[in-house]
C-alpha positions as CSV (number, residue, x, y, z in Angstrom):
1,X,0.0,0.0,0.0
2,X,1.1,3.6,-0.7
3,X,-0.5,4.7,2.6
4,X,1.6,5.3,5.7
5,X,2.0,2.6,8.3
6,X,0.0,4.6,10.8
7,X,-3.0,4.4,8.5
8,X,-2.6,0.6,8.0
9,X,-2.1,-0.8,11.4
10,X,-3.1,-4.4,10.5
11,X,-1.4,-6.4,7.8
12,X,-3.0,-9.7,6.7
13,X,-0.3,-12.2,5.7
14,X,-2.8,-15.1,6.1
15,X,-4.7,-14.1,3.0
16,X,-2.3,-12.2,0.7
17,X,-3.5,-8.9,2.2
18,X,-7.1,-9.5,1.4
19,X,-10.1,-9.2,3.7
20,X,-10.2,-11.7,6.6
21,X,-13.3,-14.0,6.9
22,X,-13.5,-16.0,10.2
23,X,-16.0,-18.9,10.4
24,X,-18.2,-19.5,13.4
25,X,-16.0,-20.6,16.3
26,X,-12.9,-19.6,14.3
27,X,-9.9,-17.5,15.4
28,X,-7.3,-15.1,14.1
29,X,-3.7,-15.0,15.2
30,X,-2.0,-11.6,15.6
31,X,1.6,-10.7,16.1
32,X,2.9,-7.2,16.6
33,X,5.8,-6.1,14.3
34,X,7.7,-3.3,16.0
35,X,9.7,-2.4,12.8
36,X,6.5,-1.9,10.8
37,X,4.5,-0.6,13.8
38,X,1.7,-2.9,12.7
39,X,-0.2,-5.9,13.9
40,X,0.3,-8.8,11.5
41,X,-2.3,-11.5,11.0
42,X,-0.3,-14.7,10.8
43,X,-3.1,-17.3,10.7
44,X,-6.9,-17.6,10.2
45,X,-8.6,-20.7,11.6
46,X,-12.1,-22.0,11.0
47,X,-14.3,-24.2,13.2
48,X,-11.9,-26.9,14.4
49,X,-11.0,-28.5,11.0
50,X,-10.0,-25.7,8.7
51,X,-7.0,-23.4,8.7
52,X,-4.8,-21.2,6.6
53,X,-1.2,-20.1,7.2
54,X,-1.0,-17.6,4.3
55,X,0.5,-20.1,1.8
56,X,-1.6,-23.3,2.4
57,X,-5.2,-24.0,3.1
58,X,-5.9,-27.2,5.0
59,X,-9.0,-29.1,6.1
60,X,-9.3,-32.5,7.8
61,X,-11.8,-35.0,9.0
62,X,-12.0,-34.8,12.8
63,X,-14.1,-37.9,13.5
64,X,-15.0,-41.2,11.9
65,X,-18.1,-40.6,9.7
66,X,-20.1,-43.5,8.2
67,X,-22.7,-43.7,5.5
68,X,-25.1,-46.6,5.0
69,X,-26.9,-47.7,1.8
70,X,-27.9,-44.9,-0.5
71,X,-26.0,-46.2,-3.5
72,X,-24.5,-43.5,-5.6
73,X,-25.7,-40.6,-3.4
74,X,-22.9,-38.3,-2.5
75,X,-22.5,-37.2,1.1
76,X,-20.3,-34.3,2.3
77,X,-17.3,-34.7,4.6
78,X,-15.7,-32.2,7.0
79,X,-13.1,-31.6,4.3
80,X,-14.2,-28.2,2.9
81,X,-11.9,-25.3,1.9
82,X,-12.9,-21.8,0.9
83,X,-11.6,-20.7,-2.6
84,X,-10.9,-17.2,-3.8
85,X,-11.8,-16.3,-7.4
86,X,-9.4,-16.6,-10.3
87,X,-6.6,-18.4,-8.4
88,X,-4.6,-21.5,-9.6
89,X,-4.1,-24.1,-6.8
90,X,-2.2,-27.3,-6.4
91,X,-3.8,-29.8,-4.1
92,X,-2.9,-33.1,-2.3
93,X,-4.3,-35.2,0.4
94,X,-5.1,-38.6,1.8
95,X,-8.5,-40.1,2.5
96,X,-8.5,-43.0,5.0
97,X,-11.5,-45.3,4.6
98,X,-12.9,-48.4,6.3
99,X,-15.9,-50.6,6.3
100,X,-18.0,-52.7,8.7
101,X,-19.5,-54.7,5.8
102,X,-18.4,-58.0,4.5
103,X,-17.8,-58.7,0.8
104,X,-15.2,-56.0,0.1
105,X,-17.6,-53.1,-0.6
106,X,-16.9,-50.3,-3.0
107,X,-17.3,-46.5,-2.8
108,X,-16.8,-43.5,-5.0
109,X,-15.4,-40.0,-4.2
110,X,-16.2,-36.6,-5.8
111,X,-14.9,-33.0,-5.6
112,X,-17.6,-30.3,-5.2
113,X,-16.2,-27.0,-6.6
114,X,-17.8,-23.6,-7.7
115,X,-19.9,-24.0,-10.9
116,X,-17.8,-21.6,-12.9
117,X,-14.4,-23.3,-12.2
118,X,-11.9,-23.3,-15.0
119,X,-10.0,-26.5,-14.5
120,X,-10.1,-29.5,-12.1
121,X,-7.7,-32.4,-12.7
122,X,-7.1,-34.7,-9.7
123,X,-5.4,-38.1,-9.7
124,X,-6.9,-40.4,-7.1
125,X,-5.3,-43.8,-6.4
126,X,-6.5,-46.3,-3.7
127,X,-4.6,-49.0,-1.9
128,X,-5.7,-51.4,0.9
129,X,-3.6,-51.7,4.0
130,X,-3.1,-55.4,3.7
131,X,0.7,-55.6,2.8
132,X,0.2,-56.0,-0.9
133,X,1.1,-53.6,-3.7
134,X,-2.3,-53.8,-5.4
135,X,-4.2,-50.8,-6.7
136,X,-7.8,-50.9,-5.4
137,X,-9.1,-48.1,-7.6
138,X,-7.9,-45.2,-9.6
139,X,-9.3,-42.3,-11.5
140,X,-8.6,-38.8,-12.9
141,X,-11.4,-36.6,-11.6
142,X,-12.2,-33.6,-13.8
143,X,-15.9,-32.9,-13.3
144,X,-17.7,-31.0,-10.5
145,X,-19.8,-33.1,-8.1
146,X,-19.5,-36.2,-10.2
147,X,-18.9,-39.7,-8.8
148,X,-15.5,-41.2,-9.5
149,X,-14.6,-44.7,-10.5
150,X,-15.1,-47.4,-7.8
151,X,-12.6,-48.0,-5.0
152,X,-12.9,-51.4,-3.3
153,X,-12.2,-51.8,0.4
154,X,-10.7,-55.2,1.6
155,X,-13.2,-55.9,4.4
156,X,-11.4,-55.9,7.8
157,X,-8.6,-53.6,6.7
158,X,-8.3,-49.8,6.3
159,X,-7.5,-48.3,2.9
160,X,-6.3,-45.0,1.7
161,X,-7.0,-42.9,-1.4
162,X,-4.2,-40.5,-2.3
163,X,-5.3,-37.4,-4.2
164,X,-3.1,-34.9,-6.0
165,X,-3.7,-32.4,-8.8
166,X,-4.6,-28.9,-9.9
167,X,-7.6,-26.7,-9.4
168,X,-8.2,-23.3,-11.1
169,X,-11.2,-21.4,-9.7
170,X,-13.3,-19.2,-11.9
171,X,-14.6,-15.7,-11.1
172,X,-16.8,-16.7,-8.2
173,X,-15.9,-17.2,-4.5
174,X,-16.9,-20.6,-3.3
175,X,-15.7,-23.8,-1.6
176,X,-13.9,-27.0,-2.6
177,X,-15.2,-30.0,-0.8
178,X,-14.7,-33.8,-0.8
179,X,-17.7,-36.1,-0.9
180,X,-18.2,-39.8,-1.1
181,X,-20.9,-42.4,-1.9
182,X,-21.5,-46.1,-1.4
183,X,-21.4,-48.0,-4.7
184,X,-24.4,-50.2,-3.7
185,X,-27.1,-50.5,-1.0
186,X,-26.4,-52.9,1.9
187,X,-23.0,-51.4,2.5
188,X,-21.4,-49.2,5.1
189,X,-18.3,-47.1,4.4
190,X,-16.5,-44.8,6.8
191,X,-14.3,-41.8,6.2
192,X,-11.7,-41.9,9.1
193,X,-10.5,-39.3,11.4
194,X,-7.3,-37.9,10.0
195,X,-8.3,-37.8,6.4
196,X,-7.2,-34.4,5.0
197,X,-6.7,-32.1,2.0
198,X,-4.2,-29.4,1.4
199,X,-4.8,-26.6,-1.1
200,X,-2.0,-24.3,-2.1
201,X,-2.5,-21.1,-4.1
202,X,0.4,-20.8,-6.7
203,X,-0.8,-18.1,-9.1
């Protein structure tokens, strides 16, 4: 800014000097910089599961959440990240999944993004935690709110789906969220506590 430091006593490093939005039960971290004679916002946190450190946006699943039946119907997780307009992001994360159903049930994932997004291209690869190097599902996800290919859980073990890719938002502010669905009725799948997504603005 061309204004004097006295007229700009708060600097927002957590959002590239943009406005600060704090979710319900969220918080803002301040630190006083004596050289600049300003308070500096170093982090903005949302309600328990969402945070930003200025360079990285992060969201995680804070509890095991299960869905039963409802084949093909997408359900939202806690993994939701606000997106600024016209920004290029890289993303990566890990979804930990389990099942209480027999017969190695299948599930699908999806990314819910603003309708006017420019590009979504996410590689998603699943493996079961059973000591074998066998892919249990893979897909390149490119469409908004659209079910992916199937991922098959080996009953009795946990599995992970690694996600990595690029997301370019359009002119609208919105959110990027991860959802999942059971592939068939008669099944229960669980997104585990500790699943997470990291979104990094790069341009």
